[in-house]
C-alpha positions in Angstrom: 5.0 18.3 37.1 3.5 20.3 34.2 2.1 18.3 31.3 1.7 20.3 28.1 -1.0 18.9 25.8 -1.0 20.5 22.4 -4.2 20.4 20.3 -5.6 21.6 17.1 -9.2 20.8 15.9 -9.4 17.7 18.0 -12.4 18.2 20.2 -13.3 14.5 20.2 -10.0 13.1 21.4 -8.8 15.9 23.7 -10.8 14.8 26.7 -9.2 11.3 26.5 -5.7 12.8 26.6 -6.5 15.1 29.5 -8.2 12.3 31.5 -5.1 10.1 31.0 -3.1 12.9 32.9 -5.7 13.7 35.5 -6.0 10.0 36.4 -2.3 9.6 37.0 -1.1 8.1 40.2 0.8 11.3 40.7 -1.8 13.8 41.8 0.4 17.0 42.2 0.5 18.1 38.5 -0.9 20.7 36.2 -2.3 20.2 32.7 -1.7 22.9 30.2 -3.9 22.7 27.1 -2.0 24.6 24.4 -4.5 25.3 21.6 -3.0 26.2 18.2 -6.0 28.4 17.4 -8.5 25.6 16.7 -11.6 26.4 14.5 -13.8 23.6 15.7 -15.3 23.0 19.1 -11.9 22.4 20.8 -12.0 25.7 22.8 -15.4 24.9 24.2 -14.3 21.4 25.2 -11.0 22.7 26.7 -12.7 25.4 28.8 -15.1 22.8 30.1 -12.2 20.6 31.1 -10.6 23.7 32.8 -13.7 24.4 34.7 -14.0 20.8 35.9 -10.6 20.5 37.6 -8.4 23.2 39.0 -5.3 21.4 37.7 -6.3 22.2 34.1 -5.2 25.4 32.4 -6.1 26.5 28.9 -4.0 28.8 26.7 -4.8 29.7 23.1 -2.5 31.0 20.4 -3.7 34.1 18.6 -3.2 32.5 15.2 -2.6 29.0 13.9 1.1 28.2 13.5 0.5 25.1 11.4 2.8 22.9 13.5 3.6 21.5 16.9 6.3 23.9 17.9 4.5 27.1 18.7 1.9 25.5 21.1 4.7 23.6 22.9 6.8 26.7 23.2 3.8 28.5 24.8 3.4 25.6 27.2 7.1 25.9 28.2 6.6 29.6 28.8 3.7 29.3 31.2 4.6 26.0 33.0 4.9 26.4 36.8 6.2 23.1 37.9 9.9 22.1 38.2 9.5 19.3 35.7 7.7 19.3 32.4 6.4 16.7 29.9 4.7 16.9 26.5 1.6 15.1 25.2 -0.3 15.2 21.9 -4.1 15.4 22.0 -4.6 12.2 20.1 -2.3 10.2 22.5 -2.3 9.1 26.1 -0.1 8.6 29.1 -0.1 5.2 30.9 -1.4 5.5 34.4 1.9 5.4 36.3 4.0 7.4 33.7 4.2 10.7 35.6 5.0 9.3 39.0 7.5 6.7 37.8 9.4 9.3 35.8 9.4 11.9 38.5 10.7 9.4 41.1 13.6 8.5 38.8 14.3 12.2 38.1 14.4 13.1 41.8 16.5 10.0 42.6 19.1 10.6 39.9 19.1 14.4 39.6 19.5 14.1 35.8 18.5 16.7 33.3 15.7 14.5 31.8 14.4 11.0 32.0 13.4 9.0 28.8 11.2 5.9 28.6 9.7 3.4 26.2 6.8 4.3 23.9 4.0 1.9 23.1 2.6 2.4 19.6 -1.1 1.4 19.5 -2.3 0.5 16.0 -6.0 1.3 16.4 -7.2 -0.6 13.3 -5.8 -4.0 14.5 -5.7 -3.1 18.2 -2.1 -4.4 18.3 0.9 -2.7 19.9 4.6 -2.3 19.2 7.4 -0.7 21.0 9.6 2.2 19.9 13.2 1.0 19.5 12.9 -1.5 22.4 16.7 -2.2 22.4 17.2 1.2 23.8 15.0 0.6 26.8 16.1 -2.8 28.2 17.3 -1.6 31.6 17.2 1.3 34.0 20.4 3.3 33.6 22.0 6.8 33.8 24.0 8.0 30.8 26.6 10.6 31.4 26.3 12.5 28.2 25.3 11.5 24.7 28.9 10.7 23.7 28.7 7.7 26.1 25.7 6.2 24.3 25.2 7.9 20.9 22.6 5.3 19.9 20.1 7.4 21.9 20.0 9.9 19.0 17.4 7.4 17.6 15.2 8.3 20.5 14.3 11.6 18.9 10.7 12.0 20.3 10.1 14.8 22.7 7.0 13.3 24.2 8.5 10.2 26.0 10.6 12.4 28.3 10.3 14.2 31.6 12.6 17.3 31.6 13.8 19.6 34.4 12.1 22.9 33.5 15.2 24.8 34.5 17.3 22.7 32.1 15.0 23.7 29.2 14.9 27.4 30.2 18.5 27.8 31.2 19.6 26.5 27.9 16.9 28.5 26.0 15.7 25.3 24.5 12.6 25.8 22.2 11.0 24.0 19.4 11.8 25.4 15.9 8.8 27.1 14.4 7.9 27.0 10.7 9.3 23.5 10.0 8.1 20.0 10.6 10.0 17.3 12.5 10.7 19.8 15.2 11.2 17.0 17.8 14.4 16.0 16.1 16.2 19.3 16.6 14.9 19.8 20.1 15.9 16.2 21.1 19.3 16.4 19.5 20.0 19.7 21.4 18.7 18.2 24.7 20.8 15.1 24.4 23.9 17.2 23.5 23.4 19.7 26.3 22.5 17.2 29.1 25.2 16.4 31.5 23.3 13.2 32.2 20.0 11.6 31.4 18.2 8.6 32.7 16.6 5.7 30.8 13.7 3.6 32.2 12.6 0.3 30.6 8.9 0.7 30.9 6.3 2.4 28.7 5.7 6.1 29.6 3.8 7.2 26.5 1.0 5.6 24.4 1.2 6.8 20.7 -2.1 6.0 19.1 -1.9 5.4 15.4 -5.3 5.7 13.7 -5.8 3.8 10.4 -6.6 6.8 8.3 -4.8 9.5 10.3 -3.4 12.4 8.3 -0.3 13.4 10.2 3.1 14.8 9.4 4.8 11.4 9.8 2.2 9.7 7.5 2.7 12.3 4.7 5.9 11.0 3.3 4.4 10.9 -0.2 4.8 14.7 -0.3 8.1 16.1 -1.5 7.8 18.9 1.0 7.8 16.3 3.7 11.1 15.1 2.4 12.5 18.6 2.3 11.4 19.2 5.9 13.4 16.1 7.0 16.5 17.4 5.2 15.9 20.9 6.6 15.8 19.7 10.2 18.9 17.5 9.6 20.8 20.6 8.3 19.6 22.6 11.4 21.0 20.0 13.7 24.3 20.0 11.7 24.5 23.8 12.0 23.8 23.7 15.7 26.5 21.1 16.3 29.1 23.3 14.5 28.0 26.5 16.2 28.2 24.9 19.6 31.4 23.0 19.2 29.8 19.5 19.0 30.9 18.6 15.5 32.1 15.3 16.7 28.5 14.2 17.1 27.7 14.7 13.4 28.7 11.2 12.3 26.4 9.6 14.9 23.5 11.8 13.9 24.1 11.0 10.2 24.0 7.3 11.0 20.7 7.8 12.8 19.4 9.9 9.8 20.3 7.1 7.3 18.9 4.3 9.5 15.7 6.0 10.5 14.6 9.1 8.6 16.0 8.3 5.2 15.3 4.6 5.6 11.5 5.3 5.8 11.5 6.9 2.4 13.6 4.1 0.9 10.9 1.6 2.1 8.3 3.7 0.3 10.0 3.9 -3.1 8.4 0.7 -4.6 5.0 2.5 -4.3 6.1 5.7 -6.0 6.3 6.3 -9.8 9.6 7.1 -11.4 8.8 10.8 -11.8 8.4 11.1 -8.0 11.6 9.1 -7.4 13.5 11.5 -9.7 12.2 14.5 -7.7 13.0 12.7 -4.5 16.6 12.2 -5.7 17.0 15.9 -6.5 16.0 16.8 -3.0 18.1 14.2 -1.0 21.2 13.6 -3.1 22.9 16.9 -2.2 22.6 16.1 1.4 23.6 12.4 0.9 26.8 13.7 -0.8 27.8 15.3 2.5 27.8 12.1 4.5 31.1 10.3 5.0 32.0 6.9 3.4 32.7 5.6 7.0 29.1 6.3 7.9 27.7 4.5 4.8 29.9 1.5 5.7 27.9 1.0 8.9 24.7 0.3 6.9 23.4 -3.0 5.7 24.4 -4.1 2.2 20.7 -3.8 1.1 20.6 -0.2 2.2 24.0 0.6 0.6 22.8 -0.8 -2.7 19.7 1.3 -2.7 21.6 4.5 -1.8 24.2 3.9 -4.5 21.5 3.3 -7.1 19.8 6.5 -6.0 22.9 8.6 -6.1 23.9 7.3 -9.5 20.5 7.8 -11.1 19.6 4.1 -11.6 16.1 4.7 -10.5 14.4 1.7 -12.2 16.8 -0.7 -10.6 16.2 1.2 -7.3 12.6 0.2 -7.5 13.7 -3.4 -7.6 16.3 -3.1 -4.9 14.1 -1.2 -2.4 11.7 -4.2 -2.1 14.6 -6.2 -0.5 14.9 -3.9 2.5 14.1 -5.8 5.7 13.3 -9.0 3.6 16.5 -11.1 3.7 15.0 -14.0 1.7 14.0 -11.7 -1.2 16.5 -12.0 -4.1 17.7 -9.4 -6.6 16.5 -10.2 -10.1 20.0 -10.7 -11.4 23.5 -11.1 -10.0 26.8 -11.1 -11.9 30.0 -12.9 -11.2 33.4 -11.5 -12.1 36.9 -12.4 -10.9 35.5 -14.4 -8.0 33.2 -11.5 -6.8 29.4 -11.5 -7.0 27.7 -8.2 -7.8 24.1 -7.0 -7.6 22.6 -6.5 -11.0 22.7 -7.9 -14.5 26.0 -6.2 -15.5 29.3 -6.1 -13.7 30.1 -2.6 -12.3 32.5 -0.5 -14.3 33.8 1.9 -11.6 35.5 1.4 -8.2 32.6 3.0 -6.2 30.0 0.7 -7.9 32.2 -2.4 -7.3 32.5 -1.5 -3.7 28.8 -0.8 -3.0 27.3 -3.5 -5.2 29.6 -6.3 -4.0 27.2 -9.0 -2.5 29.8 -11.7 -2.1 29.0 -11.7 1.7 25.5 -13.2 0.8 27.1 -16.4 -0.6 24.5 -16.5 -3.3 26.0 -19.5 -5.1 26.3 -21.6 -1.9 22.7 -21.4 -0.6 20.2 -24.2 -0.1 16.5 -24.2 -0.9 15.3 -23.7 2.7 17.1 -20.5 3.4 18.4 -19.0 0.1 17.1 -15.9 -1.7 14.4 -16.0 -4.3 11.9 -13.6 -5.9 8.4 -14.1 -7.2 6.8 -11.1 -9.1 3.3 -10.8 -10.6 3.6 -9.7 -14.2 0.0 -10.0 -15.1 -3.3 -10.2 -13.1 -6.8 -10.5 -14.5 -10.1 -11.7 -13.1 -13.0 -13.6 -14.8 -15.9 -14.1 -12.5 -14.6 -15.6 -9.2 -11.4 -16.8 -10.7 -8.2 -14.8 -10.4 -5.6 -15.5 -13.2 -2.0 -14.9 -12.3 1.2 -14.8 -14.4 4.3 -15.1 -12.1 7.9 -14.3 -13.0 10.3 -16.1 -10.7 13.9 -14.9 -10.3 16.3 -17.5 -8.9 19.8 -16.1 -9.2 21.1 -18.5 -6.5 20.1 -21.5 -8.5 17.8 -22.9 -5.7 15.3 -24.4 -8.2 16.7 -27.7 -9.5 15.2 -30.8 -11.0 12.5 -32.3 -8.8 11.4 -28.9 -7.3 7.7 -28.7 -6.9 6.0 -25.3 -6.9 2.5 -24.1 -6.0 0.5 -21.0 -5.0 -1.2 -21.3 -1.7 -4.0 -19.1 -0.4 -5.6 -19.6 3.0 -8.7 -17.8 4.4 -9.4 -20.0 7.3 -7.2 -23.0 8.1 -6.6 -25.3 5.1 -5.2 -23.4 2.2 -6.2 -23.7 -1.4 -3.2 -25.1 -3.3 -2.7 -24.6 -7.0 0.3 -26.3 -8.7 2.7 -24.2 -10.8 4.5 -25.3 -13.8 7.8 -23.5 -13.7 8.9 -22.8 -17.3 12.5 -21.7 -17.8 12.8 -18.2 -19.2 16.5 -17.5 -19.4 19.2 -18.3 -16.8 17.8 -18.3 -13.3 14.3 -17.2 -14.4 11.0 -19.0 -14.7 7.5 -18.1 -15.8 4.3 -19.8 -14.5 0.6 -19.3 -14.5 -2.1 -20.0 -11.9 -5.8 -19.7 -11.6 -7.2 -19.1 -8.1 -10.8 -20.0 -7.9 -12.1 -18.3 -4.8 -15.1 -20.7 -4.6 -12.6 -23.4 -3.7 -10.9 -21.5 -0.8 -12.0 -23.1 2.5 -13.7 -20.5 4.7 -14.7 -22.5 7.8 -18.1 -23.2 9.2 -19.4 -19.6 9.3 -17.3 -17.9 6.6 -14.6 -15.3 7.2 -13.8 -11.7 7.5 -10.1 -11.5 6.9 -7.2 -10.2 4.9 -4.7 -12.7 3.5 -1.8 -12.9 1.0 -1.1 -15.7 -1.5 2.3 -17.2 -1.2 4.5 -19.3 -3.5 5.6 -22.7 -2.0 8.6 -24.7 -3.2 9.4 -28.2 -2.1 12.2 -30.7 -2.8 13.4 -33.8 -1.0 11.7 -32.8 2.3 13.0 -29.2 2.2 10.3 -26.6 1.8 9.8 -22.9 1.9 7.1 -20.3 1.2 7.7 -16.8 -0.2 5.7 -13.7 -0.7 4.2 -12.9 -4.1 5.1 -9.3 -5.1 2.4 -7.2 -6.9 2.9 -4.1 -9.0 2.0 -1.1 -6.9 -0.2 0.3 -9.7 -2.0 -2.9 -10.7 -5.8 -2.5 -10.8 -8.1 -3.6 -8.0 -10.5 -6.4 -8.6 -13.8 -7.2 -6.8 -15.8 -10.4 -6.7 -18.9 -11.8 -5.0 -18.7 -15.4 -4.0 -21.4 -17.6 -2.6 -19.9 -20.4 -0.5 -22.0 -23.5 0.1 -23.9 -23.1 3.4 -21.9 -20.0 4.3 -23.7 -17.3 2.4 -22.3 -14.5 0.3 -18.8 -13.0 0.7 -17.5 -9.8 -1.0 -13.9 -10.0 -2.1 -11.4 -7.4 -2.9 -8.0 -8.2 -4.6 -5.4 -5.5 -4.7 -1.7 -4.7 -4.3 -0.5 -3.8 -0.8 0.6 -0.2 -0.6 3.1 -0.7 2.1 5.8 -3.2 3.2 6.8 -5.5 0.4 3.8 -4.8 -1.7 2.3 -8.2 -1.7 -0.9 -9.3 -3.5 -3.7 -9.0 -1.0 -7.1 -10.6 -0.8 -9.8 -9.3 1.6 -13.0 -11.3 2.5 -16.1 -9.6 4.0 -19.2 -11.4 5.0 -22.6 -10.2 3.9 -26.3 -10.9 4.5 -27.0 -13.1 7.6 -23.3 -13.8 8.2 -22.6 -10.1 8.6 -24.3 -10.4 12.0 -21.4 -12.4 13.2 -19.3 -9.2 13.2 -20.9 -7.2 16.1 -20.2 -3.5 16.2 -20.6 -0.9 19.0 -20.6 -1.1 22.8 -23.9 -2.9 23.1 -22.8 -5.6 20.6 -19.5 -6.0 22.4 -21.4 -6.6 25.7 -23.6 -9.1 24.0 -20.6 -10.8 22.5 -19.0 -10.8 26.0 -22.0 -12.7 27.4 -21.9 -15.1 24.6 -18.3 -15.6 25.2 -18.9 -16.5 28.8 -21.5 -19.0 27.9 -19.1 -20.4 25.2 -16.4 -20.7 27.8 -18.7 -22.8 30.1 -19.8 -25.0 27.2 -16.6 -25.6 25.2 -13.9 -24.2 27.5 -12.1 -26.1 30.2 -15.3 -26.2 32.3 -17.2 -27.9 29.6 -14.4 -30.3 28.7 -13.9 -31.2 32.4 -17.6 -32.0 32.8 -17.7 -34.1 29.6 -14.5 -35.9 30.6 -15.9 -36.7 34.1 -19.1 -38.1 32.5 -17.2 -40.4 30.2 -14.7 -41.5 32.8 -17.5 -42.6 35.2 -19.0 -45.0 32.6 -18.6 -48.6 33.7 -16.6 -49.7 30.6 -13.7 -48.3 28.7 -12.5 -49.4 25.3 -10.5 -52.6 25.6 -6.7 -52.1 24.9 -6.9 -48.4 24.1 -3.8 -46.3 24.7 -3.3 -42.6 24.4 0.2 -41.6 23.5 1.6 -38.0 23.7 5.1 -36.6 23.3 6.3 -33.1 23.9 2.8 -31.8 24.7 1.6 -33.0 21.3 4.3 -31.3 19.2 5.1 -34.4 17.2 6.0 -38.1 16.7 9.1 -38.2 18.9 10.7 -38.8 22.3 10.4 -42.1 24.2 6.7 -42.6 23.4 7.6 -43.0 19.8 10.0 -45.8 20.4 7.6 -47.6 22.9 4.9 -47.4 20.3 7.1 -48.9 17.6 8.0 -51.7 20.0 4.3 -52.4 20.6 3.8 -52.5 16.8 6.7 -55.0 16.4 5.1 -57.3 18.9 1.6 -56.8 17.5 0.0 -56.5 20.9 -3.7 -56.1 21.0 -3.6 -52.4 21.9 -5.2 -49.6 19.8 -3.1 -46.5 20.0 -4.3 -42.9 19.6 -1.7 -40.1 19.4 -2.4 -36.5 20.5 -1.2 -33.6 18.4 -1.2 -29.9 19.1 -0.1 -28.3 15.8 1.8 -29.7 12.8 0.8 -33.3 12.1 3.4 -33.9 9.3 5.8 -35.9 11.6 3.3 -38.6 12.3 3.1 -41.8 10.2 0.1 -41.9 7.9 -1.3 -45.0 9.6 -1.4 -43.4 13.1 -4.8 -42.4 14.6 -4.6 -38.7 15.7 -6.7 -36.6 18.1 -6.2 -32.9 18.7 -4.8 -32.1 22.2 -7.3 -30.3 24.3 -10.4 -31.2 22.2 -13.5 -33.0 23.4 -12.3 -36.0 21.4 -9.0 -35.9 23.3 -10.8 -35.9 26.7 -13.0 -38.7 25.5 -10.0 -40.8 24.5 -8.3 -40.2 27.8 -11.4 -41.1 29.7 -11.8 -44.4 27.8 -8.2 -45.5 27.6 -6.6 -48.3 29.5 -3.1 -46.8 29.1 -1.7 -43.3 29.1 1.9 -42.8 27.8 3.4 -39.4 27.9 6.7 -37.5 28.1 5.9 -34.3 29.8 2.7 -34.4 31.9 -0.8 -34.6 30.7 -3.0 -31.6 31.4 -4.0 -31.2 35.1 -7.6 -31.0 33.8 -7.9 -34.7 33.5 -7.8 -36.9 36.7 -6.9 -40.5 36.0 -9.9 -42.8 35.8 -10.0 -45.9 37.9 -8.4 -48.8 36.1 -6.2 -46.6 33.8 -2.5 -47.0 34.0 -0.2 -44.0 33.3 3.4 -44.4 32.1 5.5 -41.3 32.4 8.7 -41.4 30.3 9.8 -37.7 31.0 11.8 -35.8 28.5 15.3 -35.6 29.8 17.6 -35.7 32.8 18.0 -32.9 35.2 20.7 -30.3 35.2 18.6 -27.3 36.4 16.3 -27.7 39.4 12.9 -29.2 38.9 9.6 -29.7 40.7 9.6 -28.7 44.4 13.3 -27.8 44.1 12.2 -24.7 42.1 11.7 -21.8 44.4 8.6 -20.6 42.6 6.8 -23.9 43.2 8.2 -24.3 46.7 6.8 -20.9 47.7 3.5 -21.3 45.8 0.1 -21.6 47.4 -1.0 -24.9 48.9 -3.7 -25.1 46.2 -1.1 -24.8 43.4 1.2 -27.3 45.1 -1.7 -29.7 45.6 -2.5 -29.5 41.9 1.1 -30.4 41.1 1.1 -33.3 43.5 -2.2 -34.6 42.1 -0.8 -34.5 38.6 2.3 -36.4 39.5 0.3 -38.7 41.7 -1.5 -40.0 38.5 1.7 -41.7 37.4 1.9 -45.5 37.8 5.4 -46.0 36.4 8.3 -43.7 35.6 11.1 -44.5 33.2 14.6 -43.9 34.7 17.7 -43.3 32.6 20.3 -43.2 35.5 20.9 -43.4 39.2 21.5 -39.6 39.1 18.0 -39.1 37.8 16.7 -41.1 40.8 18.7 -38.9 43.1 17.5 -35.6 41.7 14.2 -35.8 39.8 12.4 -38.5 41.8 12.5 -36.7 45.2 12.0 -33.2 43.5 8.7 -34.4 42.0 7.8 -36.5 45.1 7.3 -39.5 42.8 5.6 -42.5 44.3 5.3 -44.4 41.0 7.1 -47.6 40.2 10.5 -47.0 38.7 11.5 -48.7 35.4 15.3 -48.6 35.4 15.7 -49.2 31.7 17.3 -46.1 30.3 15.3 -43.9 27.9 13.6 -45.7 24.9 14.5 -42.7 22.8 18.2 -43.3 23.4 18.2 -46.8 22.0 19.0 -45.5 18.5 21.8 -43.4 19.9 23.4 -46.3 21.8 23.1 -48.3 18.5 23.9 -45.5 16.2 26.3 -47.6 14.1 23.6 -50.0 12.9 22.5 -49.8 9.3 19.0 -48.5 10.2 20.4 -45.5 12.1 23.1 -44.9 9.5 20.4 -44.7 6.8 18.4 -42.3 8.9 21.4 -40.0 9.3 22.1 -40.1 5.6 18.5 -39.1 4.9 18.8 -36.1 7.2 22.1 -34.9 5.5 20.4 -35.2 2.1 17.3 -33.3 3.2 19.4 -30.5 4.7 21.6 -30.3 1.6 24.8 -31.0 3.5 27.7 -31.6 1.1 29.4 -35.0 1.4 32.8 -33.3 2.3 31.3 -31.4 5.2 31.0 -32.4 8.8 28.0 -31.6 10.9 28.0 -29.7 14.3 24.6 -29.8 16.0 24.1 -26.6 17.9 21.3 -27.1 20.5 21.1 -24.6 23.3 18.4 -24.7 25.9 15.9 -21.8 26.6 16.4 -19.1 29.3 13.5 -19.0 31.7 13.1 -15.2 31.6 13.6 -14.9 27.8 11.4 -17.5 26.2 10.7 -17.1 22.4 13.2 -14.3 22.1 16.1 -16.2 20.4 18.4 -15.1 23.3 19.5 -18.7 23.9 21.5 -18.5 20.6 24.6 -17.0 22.2 27.2 -18.1 19.8 28.2 -15.4 17.3 27.4 -17.6 14.3 28.2 -14.8 11.8 31.7 -14.5 13.3 32.1 -18.3 13.4 31.2 -18.8 9.8 34.5 -17.7 8.2 36.4 -19.8 10.8 34.7 -23.1 10.1 32.6 -23.0 6.9 35.3 -24.6 4.8 34.8 -28.0 6.7 31.7 -27.7 8.8 27.9 -27.2 8.6 26.2 -26.1 11.8 22.6 -27.4 12.2 20.8 -25.1 14.6 18.1 -26.7 16.8 16.8 -24.4 19.5 14.4 -25.5 22.2 10.7 -25.5 21.3 10.2 -22.7 23.8 12.6 -20.5 21.8 12.8 -19.2 18.2 15.5 -18.7 15.7 15.6 -17.8 12.0 18.7 -18.3 9.8 19.8 -15.2 8.0 20.2 -16.0 4.2 23.8 -14.7 4.2 24.6 -17.6 6.6 22.7 -20.2 4.6 26.0 -21.6 3.3 27.1 -22.4 6.8 23.9 -23.0 8.8 20.9 -25.3 8.5 17.7 -25.2 10.5 17.0 -28.4 12.3 13.7 -27.4 13.9 11.6 -29.1 11.3 12.5 -32.5 12.8 10.1 -33.4 15.5 12.4 -36.1 16.8 15.8 -34.5 17.6 17.4 -38.0 17.3 17.3 -37.4 13.5 19.7 -34.5 13.7 21.8 -36.1 16.5 22.4 -39.2 14.4 23.4 -37.0 11.5 25.9 -35.0 13.5 29.6 -35.5 14.1 29.6 -33.5 17.4 27.2 -31.4 19.5 27.5 -27.9 20.8 25.1 -27.1 23.6 25.1 -25.2 26.9 23.0 -26.5 29.8 20.5 -28.6 27.8 19.7 -32.1 29.0 20.5 -33.1 25.4 24.1 -33.6 26.6 23.0 -36.5 28.7 21.4 -38.2 25.7 24.2 -37.4 23.3 26.8 -39.0 25.6 25.3 -42.3 24.5 26.9 -41.8 21.1 30.4 -41.3 22.4 30.8 -38.4 20.0 32.3 -35.1 21.2 30.3 -32.7 23.3 31.2 -29.0 23.4 29.7 -26.5 25.8 29.3 -22.7 25.0 28.8 -21.2 28.5 29.5 -17.5 28.3 26.6 -16.8 30.7 27.2 -19.7 33.1 27.5 -17.5 36.2 24.2 -15.8 35.4 22.5 -19.1 34.6 23.9 -20.9 37.6 22.8 -18.0 39.9 19.3 -17.7 38.4 16.1 -18.2 40.3 15.9 -21.9 39.5 19.4 -23.0 40.3 21.2 -26.2 39.2 21.9 -29.6 40.7 25.5 -29.7 39.5 28.5 -27.4 39.1 29.0 -27.8 35.3 32.7 -27.2 35.7 32.9 -30.4 37.7 30.9 -32.7 35.5 31.3 -31.2 32.0 32.1 -34.0 29.4 33.8 -31.5 27.1 35.4 -28.0 27.1 33.4 -25.0 28.5 33.9 -22.3 25.9 33.2 -18.6 26.1 34.5 -17.0 22.9 34.1 -17.6 19.2 37.8 -18.1 18.7 38.1 -20.8 21.4 35.0 -22.5 20.0 36.5 -22.5 16.5 39.8 -23.8 17.8 38.1 -26.7 19.7 36.1 -27.7 16.6 39.1 -27.5 14.2 41.1 -29.7 16.6 38.2 -32.0 17.5 40.3 -35.2 17.9 42.6 -33.4 20.3 39.6 -32.0 22.1 38.1 -35.5 22.4 41.4 -36.9 23.8 41.9 -34.1 26.3 38.4 -34.7 27.8 38.2 -38.5 27.4 38.5 -39.2 31.1 35.8 -36.6 32.0 33.6 -37.9 29.2 33.8 -41.5 30.6 32.9 -40.3 34.1 30.0 -38.4 32.7 28.7 -41.5 30.9 29.0 -43.5 34.1 26.9 -40.9 36.0 24.2 -40.3 33.4 24.1 -43.2 31.1 24.3 -46.0 33.6 21.0 -47.6 32.7 21.3 -47.2 28.9 21.8 -50.5 27.1 20.1 -49.8 23.7 17.2 -52.1 24.6 15.1 -49.7 26.8 12.0 -49.9 24.6 11.8 -53.7 25.1 12.4 -53.4 28.8 9.6 -50.8 29.2 7.1 -52.8 27.2 8.0 -55.9 29.1 7.5 -54.1 32.5 4.5 -52.0 31.7 2.5 -53.7 29.0 3.4 -57.4 29.0 3.3 -57.5 32.8 -0.5 -56.9 32.9 -3.7 -57.4 31.0 -4.9 -55.3 28.1 -8.5 -54.9 29.2 
């Protein structure tokens, strides 16, 4: 393989790039350093590298070309290997990139192989991936027409080419113009009979904070002209080579990537620049078909329409919405049942088509998910106090009587909160003022060095939201020096962000003695590393385990102390909640401490809390007479002598658990021993059914006493018709803004083991489902805590987010039916007798996964197993018929999995575990 490294005046970073190639696991390669006639010490460094390793060759252009094309073309000309790759001197190759690409190239015989790019942001030391959806699997594509989305992969550096493919097709990089990669890559994709895709990173693109590169020079009109110029070269090449059918796909890529970058920048350009930009791009935009524009998002189409029609001031407003679905337009207009973007209804057909935002359902939104906009109209600073005047635009009418507003600014943990008085200023508009006194912002024990952004918070009837605060791009910067009590002096800078949405931004920097807490340089990092090791011993798990052991060995623990924990501390919920409430009803002499791991808002005010994993948590466990838990307390804490542990667990078993999971069954004896020791701490286990005893108990090798009571958390589901539960359901419906004439479908899918926190558990096409059911139903989405999901504002009329309820019983009680897949929630929900629908389009994959299942769902399902949106909608619309058709299966399901449920489990558990012994 030949790797061509292009360089110009980069003597410092060139050795790093070269070393990343020489250190590859593929040894048989050559490095060609192609120097674009550098004027610094690059030649000296390059010749030294050439002398140090026979695989390095140095070539130098006679004069500077001013771009990347000429040095790359020189590299192509002199390359000797059958495969070739390109690298920039400021970037690197991951260690296995060359070998892994070459193996795929030789295995498949394709014209080139392309792989993922890791973008390394040097300022924050964070990474991101280049169009990750293109690189999800290893595949061979037989021509670009088979997968035209790869036009988005227009980089030349993440590919390994057959040298003969490049030379036989006379492929070269165009000289004298920037964005040369785009033409080269478009030609390569179009000429290749086949190319391969690999799902791993083969290139590290380093992005320095202050880099001056072609791609970071979008503020120059010539940069815009170069983008357009390359796009025209591609169009011409398509026509001359009989590939005109690819033009539409290339245009879509141009609009979604190249042009989209400039649209996002427009809020930070003055109107004179925007006018010049319009002159350059509009002639080319006029050549793109309406069919291609129709594929864009509504936000993008609005911006393009305003640009092409010369409404540049409105374009400034609209461009801030791009990629920010909860940001509202300033104004909307209704006419003949259609909602339009802007303060005036469109006069012509094209404007009506492009500015129609009826699909956003602006008038049917709720506070939690609707669109709103907060803009700074005035900013001033007097001493350490920042004075803000905020203009709020609420065209959706989200702000109603009783809505509380505030500005929040956090530097450490607890934010400074300043109330806002929203004064109406025309329909759907409010003006408010706030004074942020930076002396009152909590900064922790040793101060902060951080960058934060104030937000506007709205709250009403339990629903809440926070939104960004938009600043004018040309507002003045402010600076302040603040002395915090005990924390020394901090220097603050307040300015408008010059990227993204353009938020107001506040930066804190320590000074004086506190500055020493920010070590710099390699020696300081080493010192910090040693300090970190000591800190880990003292306050990490080692220190906590030592402290716990010391307290646990003391002769006396606190009389009647119980530590309760549910869902690994995520809230006041699950069976421990209902056992605790039964203890309170009986007024037993037991002091209860609850553990929490994050948000504490779900806990009653009179509950004593301790942070999970803290020293206080370990101390409480060591002193407690009782442990009550729904998952498994951390392995770190062996149970002290005299302590009794009640395990309620958090659901029945559909998928394999414990030693029935292959990964645990094949684990080391040490790991299996840790698992057995953790389970061996249990003194009693709550059982909901005989099936649970048949599956879970042997899988976990449980030796604890079994309390055959049903789940305490299910008592309210069994007794759902009682007034207390009915009131709870009504409160949920009110808090979620569910109209009285709408029914509620709870959608609660489980997580996928290999795709945690990706949102992939939400497999129902909710956008397609909305027009089929939104006239009668509201869907409350409640994903597993191991997953994540965010409701798009345009679906806010149909969807509600149920994740804010720590106890899922709240949303179950408020629902008329449930839609799940393989979640153990179905076993609990069967206690209500309400319909259960199952969306199981990936059942074969799920059933055949590494974990496996205890049951064939097709045999036990209490409701229909659905795989399409249309079938799901039909089942919901005919819910009574669905219920009747599955009544017999439902009853059998209840008999299997609800056999111990009587509605009095909490009483039975307290009788068996607490009342049966002493409280010492």
